[in-house]
C-alpha atoms as one frame of an Amber mdcrd trajectory, in Angstrom:
protein
   6.536 -25.809 -11.954   6.465 -22.174 -12.091   8.339 -20.160  -9.312   6.137
 -18.719  -6.673   7.448 -15.897  -4.733   4.999 -16.296  -1.897   6.165 -20.000
  -1.411   9.780 -19.302  -1.812   9.905 -16.109   0.440   7.525 -17.036   2.980
   9.214 -14.746   5.621   8.157 -11.828   3.371   4.707 -12.780   2.407   3.457
 -15.128   5.093   4.000 -13.682   8.530   2.052 -14.716  11.520  -0.826 -12.909
  13.003   1.430 -11.366  15.683   3.922  -8.528  15.021   7.339  -9.684  13.986
  10.576  -8.128  12.894  11.810  -8.690   9.222  14.569  -7.178   7.114  13.328
  -6.628   3.562  15.964  -6.699   0.784  16.156  -4.345  -2.062  13.274  -5.386
  -4.704  12.278  -4.192  -8.109   8.658  -3.437  -8.838   6.132  -2.340 -11.437
   4.557   0.835  -9.995   1.863   3.352 -10.622   1.462   6.347  -8.222  -1.691
   8.190  -7.594  -4.004   9.763  -4.947  -7.701   9.535  -3.742 -10.197   6.937
  -2.736  -9.324   3.615  -3.893 -12.920   2.415  -3.652 -14.022   4.888  -6.268
 -15.507   3.263  -9.437 -13.613   4.272 -12.318 -11.137   6.038 -10.114  -7.481
   6.376 -10.593  -6.763   3.490  -8.293  -8.537   0.920  -9.986  -7.015   2.108
 -13.287  -3.583   1.613 -11.783  -4.366  -1.966 -10.850  -5.289  -2.686 -14.663
  -2.118  -1.028 -15.707   0.070  -3.103 -13.294  -1.478  -6.486 -14.316  -1.286
  -5.619 -17.985   2.585  -4.920 -17.662   3.033  -7.829 -15.347   1.326 -10.386
 -17.586   3.103  -8.997 -20.771   6.317  -9.899 -19.009   5.218 -13.087 -17.888
   4.199 -14.197 -21.273   7.164 -12.559 -23.009   8.620 -16.117 -23.793   5.610
 -16.723 -26.222   6.690 -13.662 -28.277   9.752 -12.730 -30.381  11.244 -10.668
 -27.491  13.280 -12.798 -25.282  14.363 -11.891 -21.768  17.838 -13.002 -20.622
  17.504 -15.386 -17.680  13.862 -15.790 -18.035  12.089 -18.387 -16.128   8.298
 -19.378 -15.622   6.927 -17.720 -12.451   3.673 -16.958 -10.870   2.843 -13.192
 -10.957   3.385 -11.873  -7.365   0.706 -10.418  -5.359  -0.641  -6.886  -5.551
   0.899  -4.521  -3.141   0.636  -0.798  -2.127   2.327   1.997  -0.237   0.160
   4.443   1.466   0.418   7.750   3.223  -1.494  10.872   3.885  -1.103  14.507
   3.208  -0.720  15.002   6.956   3.037  14.189   7.014   3.009  14.518  10.947
   0.843  11.386  11.153   3.049   8.418  11.868   0.575   5.741  11.731  -1.607
   5.204   8.687  -5.035   4.612  10.159  -6.827   4.318   6.772  -9.909   6.486
   7.560  -9.490   9.501   5.486  -9.781   7.829   2.136 -10.149  11.042  -0.064
  -6.697  12.116   1.368  -4.938   9.014   0.410  -1.630   9.073  -1.394  -0.452
   5.644  -2.907   1.794   3.781  -4.895   0.544   0.546  -6.401   2.881  -2.271
  -6.842   3.759  -5.645  -8.281   7.086  -7.168  -7.723   9.384  -7.999 -10.649
  11.542 -11.082 -10.870  15.417 -10.190 -10.726  15.959 -10.926 -14.326  13.675
  -8.085 -15.610  15.777  -4.989 -16.500  14.841  -1.321 -17.383  14.960  -2.348
 -21.090  12.558  -5.249 -20.550  10.229  -3.136 -18.663  10.099  -0.480 -21.226
   9.312  -3.219 -23.850   6.651  -4.590 -21.736   5.051  -1.050 -21.154   5.070
  -0.283 -25.024   3.634  -3.661 -25.871   0.960  -3.552 -23.324  -0.124  -0.120
 -24.361  -0.600  -1.212 -27.956  -2.377  -4.334 -26.901  -4.823  -2.596 -24.360
  -6.369   0.164 -26.477  -7.278   3.047 -24.395  -5.109   2.167 -21.332  -2.114
   4.236 -20.901   0.560   1.984 -19.544   3.275   4.665 -19.682   2.049   5.660
 -16.154   3.946   2.408 -14.993   7.358   3.129 -13.795  10.181   0.769 -12.799
  10.885   1.320  -8.956  13.648  -0.105  -6.859  12.629  -0.100  -3.056  15.117
  -0.993  -0.305  12.831  -1.097   2.582  15.215  -2.615   5.255  14.050  -3.184
   8.853  10.246  -3.367   9.444   7.611  -4.703  11.700   4.812  -6.859   9.881
   1.765  -8.936  10.761  -0.825 -10.785   8.825  -3.934  -9.082   8.991  -7.104
 -11.208   8.620 -10.476  -9.291   8.044 -11.804  -6.411   5.867  -9.562  -3.301
   5.226 -11.578  -1.071   7.568 -10.574  -3.355  10.537  -6.849  -2.933   9.969
  -6.467  -0.289  12.717  -6.701  -3.102  15.173  -3.745  -4.981  13.861  -1.849
  -1.646  13.453  -2.616  -0.669  17.083  -0.906  -4.362  18.016   2.045  -3.210
  15.733   2.466   0.182  17.549   2.423  -1.657  20.984   5.227  -4.148  19.724
   7.246  -1.318  18.469   7.060   0.697  21.707   7.680  -2.328  23.897  10.786
  -3.461  22.016  12.569  -0.142  21.823  11.913   0.696  18.358  10.456   3.986
  16.808   8.174   4.174  13.914  10.151   5.275  10.818   7.483   6.309   8.525
   8.683   9.458   6.545   8.650  10.758   2.908  10.887   7.902   1.751   9.391
   4.958   3.950   5.790   4.147   3.874   2.929   2.164   5.317   3.143  -1.092
   3.201   0.505  -3.614   2.391   0.504  -6.831   0.433  -2.915  -8.328  -0.765
  -3.047 -12.059  -0.505  -6.791 -12.525  -1.137  -9.093 -11.287  -3.912 -11.778
  -9.486  -2.355 -14.112 -10.332  -5.214 -13.687 -13.976  -4.337 -13.074 -14.203
  -0.491 -15.359 -12.990   2.121 -14.412  -9.722   3.744 -13.837 -11.244   7.048
 -11.356 -13.892   5.717  -9.330 -11.633   3.630  -5.512 -11.947   4.279  -3.389
  -8.656   4.115   0.252  -8.429   4.982   0.793  -5.090   6.852   4.376  -3.749
   7.163   5.623  -0.669   9.025   9.170   0.496   8.638  11.075   1.023  11.878
  14.380   2.093  13.446  16.154   1.548  16.707  15.581   4.373  19.315
């Protein structure tokens, strides 16, 4: 049976619908950075998603090619994730309203056995296979998130401020401080495909970096 990160690491991917503390270890990702409204047709964000999945599935299916990755085991491609922030650096909580001002890094987690060399092979292979898609925009990114508060948000993306308000209350009531800065960002993990799931039933993990006051 293929290794499923969501099932094996439930504490990271399946939190409760009430805010809770979590310490996230260092992880490697496929990443594409960009800016602007993620809902724009043929925009940078949608292109970034295509790049991420092209590289992710090239790695997953590598065992069917002549290229062999040391330590490879079969796995389910992890869910799409995103780091989000605004040009306004003074705003600690990402409210998601001014979509044109969004700055983002789209992510898909990599299994630990994938090295930079393997990643570079996948980018080149995916670019050759997907004509017209510049997968060189994808970068190998290591993130050490550390202490965070997270919650399972159920509903459409525009209703996220309700869950973020709960997280803000939790942070303040438990003697923590929001630690969003140029190196630590509002983080979302998308467990539902909005093309297949009703908006009011979509599940999104929302994660905010924090520190002790």
